[in-house]
C-alpha positions as CSV (number, residue, x, y, z in Angstrom):
1,X,-3.7,-23.6,14.9
2,X,-2.8,-20.9,17.5
3,X,-1.1,-18.9,14.7
4,X,-4.3,-19.0,12.6
5,X,-6.3,-16.7,14.8
6,X,-4.1,-13.6,14.4
7,X,-3.8,-14.3,10.7
8,X,-7.5,-14.5,10.2
9,X,-8.0,-11.4,12.3
10,X,-5.5,-9.4,10.3
11,X,-7.0,-10.6,7.0
12,X,-10.4,-9.6,8.3
13,X,-9.2,-6.1,9.3
14,X,-7.7,-5.5,5.9
15,X,-10.9,-6.5,4.1
16,X,-12.9,-4.4,6.6
17,X,-10.7,-1.4,6.1
18,X,-11.1,-1.8,2.3
19,X,-14.9,-2.0,2.6
20,X,-15.0,1.2,4.8
21,X,-12.8,3.0,2.3
22,X,-15.3,2.1,-0.5
23,X,-18.1,3.4,1.6
24,X,-16.4,6.7,2.2
25,X,-15.7,7.1,-1.5
26,X,-19.4,6.8,-2.3
27,X,-20.7,8.9,0.7
28,X,-18.3,11.8,0.0
29,X,-19.3,12.0,-3.7
30,X,-20.7,15.4,-4.5
31,X,-18.9,17.1,-1.6
32,X,-15.6,17.7,-3.5
33,X,-14.6,17.9,-7.1
34,X,-11.2,16.3,-6.7
35,X,-10.2,13.0,-8.2
36,X,-11.5,10.2,-7.7
37,X,-14.6,11.7,-6.0
38,X,-15.5,13.6,-9.2
39,X,-15.9,10.3,-11.0
40,X,-18.5,8.8,-8.6
41,X,-22.2,9.4,-9.1
42,X,-25.4,7.3,-9.0
43,X,-27.2,8.5,-12.1
44,X,-26.5,10.8,-15.1
45,X,-29.2,12.0,-17.4
46,X,-29.8,14.7,-20.0
47,X,-32.4,17.3,-18.9
48,X,-33.6,18.6,-22.2
49,X,-36.8,20.6,-21.6
50,X,-36.3,21.0,-17.9
51,X,-35.8,24.7,-17.1
52,X,-33.0,25.6,-14.7
53,X,-31.5,22.1,-14.6
54,X,-27.9,21.3,-15.3
55,X,-27.6,19.4,-18.6
56,X,-26.6,16.7,-18.1
57,X,-27.2,16.3,-14.4
58,X,-25.7,13.8,-12.0
59,X,-27.1,12.6,-8.6
60,X,-24.5,12.0,-6.0
61,X,-24.8,11.2,-2.3
62,X,-25.2,14.8,-1.1
63,X,-25.8,16.9,-4.2
64,X,-26.7,17.2,-7.9
65,X,-23.8,18.1,-10.1
66,X,-23.1,18.9,-13.7
67,X,-20.4,17.3,-15.9
68,X,-17.2,18.9,-17.1
69,X,-15.3,18.4,-20.3
70,X,-13.3,15.5,-18.7
71,X,-16.3,13.6,-17.6
72,X,-16.0,14.6,-13.9
73,X,-18.5,16.1,-11.5
74,X,-18.6,19.9,-11.6
75,X,-20.9,22.8,-10.6
76,X,-22.4,20.8,-7.7
77,X,-25.4,22.3,-6.0
78,X,-25.9,22.8,-2.3
79,X,-25.0,19.8,0.0
80,X,-28.3,18.3,1.2
81,X,-28.3,15.5,3.8
82,X,-30.5,12.6,2.6
83,X,-30.8,14.2,-0.8
84,X,-34.0,12.7,-2.3
85,X,-34.1,11.3,-5.8
86,X,-37.2,13.1,-6.9
87,X,-36.8,15.5,-9.8
88,X,-39.9,17.7,-9.0
89,X,-38.7,18.1,-5.4
90,X,-37.4,21.5,-4.4
91,X,-34.0,19.9,-3.5
92,X,-33.7,18.5,-7.0
93,X,-35.0,20.5,-10.1
94,X,-37.9,22.1,-8.2
95,X,-40.2,21.9,-11.2
96,X,-42.4,19.4,-12.9
97,X,-41.9,21.0,-16.3
98,X,-40.2,18.6,-18.7
99,X,-39.8,16.0,-15.9
100,X,-40.7,12.4,-17.0
101,X,-44.3,11.5,-16.0
102,X,-43.1,8.5,-13.9
103,X,-41.8,11.0,-11.3
104,X,-45.0,13.1,-11.1
105,X,-47.5,12.4,-8.3
106,X,-45.5,9.7,-6.6
107,X,-43.2,9.3,-3.6
108,X,-41.8,6.0,-4.7
109,X,-38.3,7.3,-5.6
110,X,-38.3,9.8,-2.7
111,X,-38.6,7.1,-0.1
112,X,-36.3,4.7,-1.8
113,X,-33.5,7.2,-1.9
114,X,-34.2,8.5,1.7
115,X,-34.1,5.1,3.2
116,X,-31.0,4.2,1.2
117,X,-29.2,7.2,2.6
118,X,-30.1,6.2,6.2
119,X,-29.2,2.6,5.8
120,X,-25.8,3.5,4.2
121,X,-24.9,5.7,7.2
122,X,-25.9,3.0,9.7
123,X,-23.8,0.4,7.8
124,X,-20.9,2.8,8.0
125,X,-21.3,3.3,11.7
126,X,-21.2,-0.4,12.5
127,X,-18.4,-1.1,10.1
128,X,-16.2,1.6,11.8
129,X,-17.1,0.2,15.3
130,X,-16.1,-3.3,14.1
131,X,-12.8,-2.0,12.9
132,X,-11.9,-1.1,16.5
133,X,-13.3,-4.2,18.0
134,X,-11.5,-6.2,15.3
135,X,-8.2,-5.3,17.0
136,X,-9.3,-7.5,19.9
137,X,-9.8,-10.4,17.4
138,X,-6.1,-10.6,16.9
139,X,-5.6,-11.8,20.5
140,X,-9.0,-12.8,21.8
141,X,-11.6,-15.3,20.8
142,X,-14.3,-13.1,22.3
143,X,-13.1,-10.2,20.2
144,X,-13.6,-12.3,17.1
145,X,-17.2,-13.0,18.0
146,X,-17.9,-9.4,18.9
147,X,-16.4,-8.2,15.7
148,X,-18.4,-10.7,13.7
149,X,-21.6,-9.4,15.3
150,X,-20.8,-5.8,14.5
151,X,-19.7,-6.6,10.9
152,X,-22.8,-8.7,10.5
153,X,-25.0,-5.8,11.5
154,X,-23.1,-3.6,9.0
155,X,-23.5,-6.3,6.4
156,X,-27.3,-6.3,7.0
157,X,-27.7,-2.6,6.5
158,X,-25.2,-2.4,3.6
159,X,-27.3,-5.1,1.9
160,X,-30.5,-3.0,2.4
161,X,-28.7,0.2,1.2
162,X,-27.2,-1.6,-1.9
163,X,-30.6,-3.1,-2.8
164,X,-32.5,0.2,-2.4
165,X,-29.7,2.0,-4.4
166,X,-30.0,-0.4,-7.2
167,X,-33.8,-0.4,-7.3
168,X,-34.1,3.4,-7.1
169,X,-31.6,4.5,-9.7
170,X,-32.1,1.7,-12.2
171,X,-35.8,2.4,-12.2
172,X,-35.0,6.1,-12.4
173,X,-32.7,5.6,-15.4
174,X,-35.4,3.6,-17.2
175,X,-38.0,6.4,-16.5
176,X,-35.7,9.0,-18.0
177,X,-35.1,6.8,-21.0
178,X,-38.8,6.3,-21.6
179,X,-39.1,10.1,-21.7
180,X,-36.6,10.3,-24.5
181,X,-33.6,11.4,-22.3
182,X,-30.1,9.9,-22.3
183,X,-29.5,8.3,-18.9
184,X,-26.9,6.0,-17.4
185,X,-26.1,4.7,-14.0
186,X,-22.7,5.5,-12.3
187,X,-20.7,2.3,-12.5
188,X,-18.2,3.2,-9.8
189,X,-20.8,4.1,-7.2
190,X,-22.6,0.8,-7.8
191,X,-19.4,-1.3,-7.9
192,X,-18.0,0.3,-4.7
193,X,-21.3,-0.3,-2.9
194,X,-21.6,-3.9,-3.8
195,X,-17.9,-4.5,-3.3
196,X,-18.1,-3.2,0.3
197,X,-21.0,-5.6,0.9
198,X,-18.8,-8.5,-0.3
199,X,-15.9,-7.4,1.9
200,X,-18.2,-7.3,5.0
201,X,-19.6,-10.8,4.1
202,X,-16.0,-12.2,4.0
203,X,-15.1,-10.4,7.3
204,X,-18.1,-11.9,9.1
205,X,-17.1,-15.4,8.1
206,X,-13.4,-14.9,8.9
207,X,-14.1,-13.3,12.3
208,X,-16.4,-16.3,13.2
209,X,-13.7,-18.8,12.1
210,X,-11.1,-16.9,14.0
211,X,-13.2,-16.9,17.1
212,X,-13.7,-20.7,16.9
213,X,-10.0,-21.6,16.2
214,X,-8.7,-21.3,19.7
215,X,-11.5,-23.3,21.2
216,X,-11.2,-26.2,18.9
217,X,-7.4,-26.5,19.3
218,X,-7.6,-26.3,23.1
219,X,-10.3,-29.0,23.1
220,X,-8.1,-31.2,21.0
221,X,-5.2,-30.8,23.3
222,X,-7.4,-31.4,26.3
223,X,-8.8,-34.6,24.8
224,X,-5.4,-35.8,23.8
225,X,-3.9,-35.1,27.2
226,X,-6.6,-36.7,29.4
227,X,-7.6,-39.7,27.3
228,X,-4.0,-40.3,26.3
229,X,-2.9,-40.6,29.9
230,X,-5.7,-42.9,30.7
231,X,-5.0,-45.1,27.8
232,X,-1.3,-45.2,28.8
233,X,-2.2,-46.0,32.4
234,X,-4.4,-48.9,31.3
235,X,-1.6,-50.2,29.1
236,X,0.9,-50.2,31.9
237,X,-1.6,-51.8,34.3
238,X,-2.4,-54.5,31.9
239,X,1.3,-55.3,31.5
240,X,1.8,-55.5,35.2
241,X,-1.2,-57.7,35.6
242,X,0.0,-60.1,32.9
243,X,3.5,-60.4,34.5
244,X,2.0,-61.1,37.9
245,X,-0.3,-63.8,36.5
246,X,2.7,-65.4,34.7
247,X,4.8,-65.6,37.9
248,X,1.9,-67.1,39.9
249,X,1.4,-69.7,37.2
250,X,5.2,-70.6,37.2
251,X,5.2,-71.1,41.0
252,X,2.3,-73.6,40.8
253,X,3.8,-75.5,37.9
């Protein structure tokens, strides 16, 4: 049992590091055109009839990009923190001409994408914090519980970000399709986001188990030591009493 805690802690750290890597791959999309970042995007759609828009256009975490001949992101626009998914917005196409009517006169997609951006960064913050506290989980029961708390918070915000991401861009894809455009979601961005969530879920469980291992094993040893000695003492006492009674009986016979 004592060897289980470091093993659980190490496994949790590996999963946690993998989840953080997936988060960074999604967050850095649109900031560089090198592989594999140029393959990660949220939504791709044709923009026929929309003046000045890249055709097709891809929404990434920080910018809107075009598509090169190899299917990678290219000609990315300016990096915009909390880039809204709202085609008429000045940070997107900056015009309502040719934009699907579902995006006109509503802030639905704007707020979904903005809150997704914020929750994603909060999840990243707590996951990185838990990576450092997770080192304590290798040798400390308290470290396991603290790490579980931090990863649990990261899991909560990652769940919110993944849910908003899915709702925002799946609805956006459907809106473009209804307008006669060819639209598809970015499989890698969605897969990485939900895979990171799954990694954090496993980490939370493993950190909690690692924190409880030492306590259970020590309790077992304590119970075995105390009650075992008492039982042994009673057995020896019973044997002595029986021998004494036998001698007294023999003397009177």
